[in-house]
C-alpha positions in Angstrom: -8.3 11.4 17.6 -6.9 7.9 18.0 -6.8 6.4 21.4 -3.6 4.7 20.2 -1.5 7.8 19.8 1.7 6.3 21.1 1.2 3.1 19.0 0.8 5.2 15.9 3.9 7.2 16.7 6.0 4.1 17.4 4.8 2.2 14.3 5.6 5.3 12.2 9.1 5.5 13.7 9.6 1.8 13.1 8.5 2.1 9.4 10.8 5.2 8.9 13.9 3.6 10.4 13.0 0.3 8.7 12.9 2.0 5.3 16.4 3.5 5.9 17.7 0.2 7.0 16.3 -1.6 3.9 17.7 1.0 1.6 21.1 0.5 3.2 20.9 -3.3 3.0 20.0 -3.1 -0.7 23.0 -0.9 -1.4 25.3 -3.5 0.2 23.6 -6.4 -1.4 24.0 -4.7 -4.8 27.6 -4.4 -4.1 27.8 -8.2 -3.5 27.8 -8.1 0.3 25.3 -10.7 1.4 25.8 -10.2 5.2 22.6 -8.1 5.5 20.3 -10.3 3.4 18.5 -11.8 6.4 18.2 -8.2 7.9 16.6 -6.9 4.8 14.0 -9.7 4.8 13.1 -9.2 8.5 12.9 -5.4 8.2 10.6 -5.8 5.2 8.2 -7.8 7.3 8.4 -5.2 9.9 7.7 -2.4 7.5 4.6 -4.1 6.2 3.1 -5.2 9.5 3.8 -1.9 11.2 2.2 0.0 8.3 -1.0 -2.1 8.7 -1.1 -1.7 12.4 -0.5 2.0 12.2 -3.4 2.5 9.9 -5.7 0.4 12.0 -4.6 2.1 15.2 -5.1 5.5 13.7 -8.7 4.5 12.9 -9.3 3.0 16.4 -10.0 -0.4 14.7 -11.4 -3.0 17.1 -8.8 -5.4 15.8 -5.8 -3.4 17.0 -5.2 -5.6 20.1 -5.0 -8.9 18.1 -2.8 -7.5 15.4 -0.6 -5.7 17.9 0.4 -9.0 19.4 1.6 -10.4 16.1 3.4 -7.0 15.1 5.1 -7.0 18.5 6.6 -10.5 17.7 7.7 -9.3 14.3 9.3 -6.2 15.8 11.1 -8.4 18.4 12.5 -10.6 15.5 13.6 -7.5 13.6 15.3 -6.1 16.7 17.2 -9.4 17.2 18.4 -9.5 13.6 19.4 -5.7 13.5 21.3 -6.1 16.8 23.7 -8.5 15.0 24.8 -5.6 12.7 24.3 -2.5 14.9 28.0 -2.0 15.8 29.0 -1.9 12.1 25.9 -0.2 10.7 24.2 2.7 12.5 21.0 2.3 10.5 20.7 -1.2 12.0 21.2 0.3 15.5 18.4 2.9 14.9 16.1 0.2 13.5 16.7 -2.1 16.4 16.0 0.7 18.9 12.8 1.6 17.1 11.7 -1.9 17.0 12.4 -2.5 20.7 10.3 0.6 21.5 7.5 -0.5 19.1 7.4 -4.0 20.5 6.8 -2.7 24.0 4.0 -0.4 22.8 2.5 -3.4 20.9 2.5 -5.4 24.1 0.6 -2.6 25.8 -2.0 -2.5 23.1 -2.3 -6.3 23.0 -3.0 -6.4 26.6 -5.8 -3.8 26.4 
């Protein structure tokens, strides 16, 4: 069992909501709406970094604390970008909320 259970759960939630957000962004980009281009790029970084951290946390890697600091910063950037669109797009709201929670859990892991 991983000693990082909450971190595994929060990174998983971040990946899941991020994938929904990116899918939504791609649909709008395909329709010519470029408003969410930066959001899609930021969320893609979040998905990639949270996936790596989730895998390392699940395995109790000794590198979790170092990586968690970086991933927390990426999640904060994603939250900031998604907040710009959350009133118009519920998937952006969901992603921002997941990123905020994940960033807090990353801060705990980074301090450990």
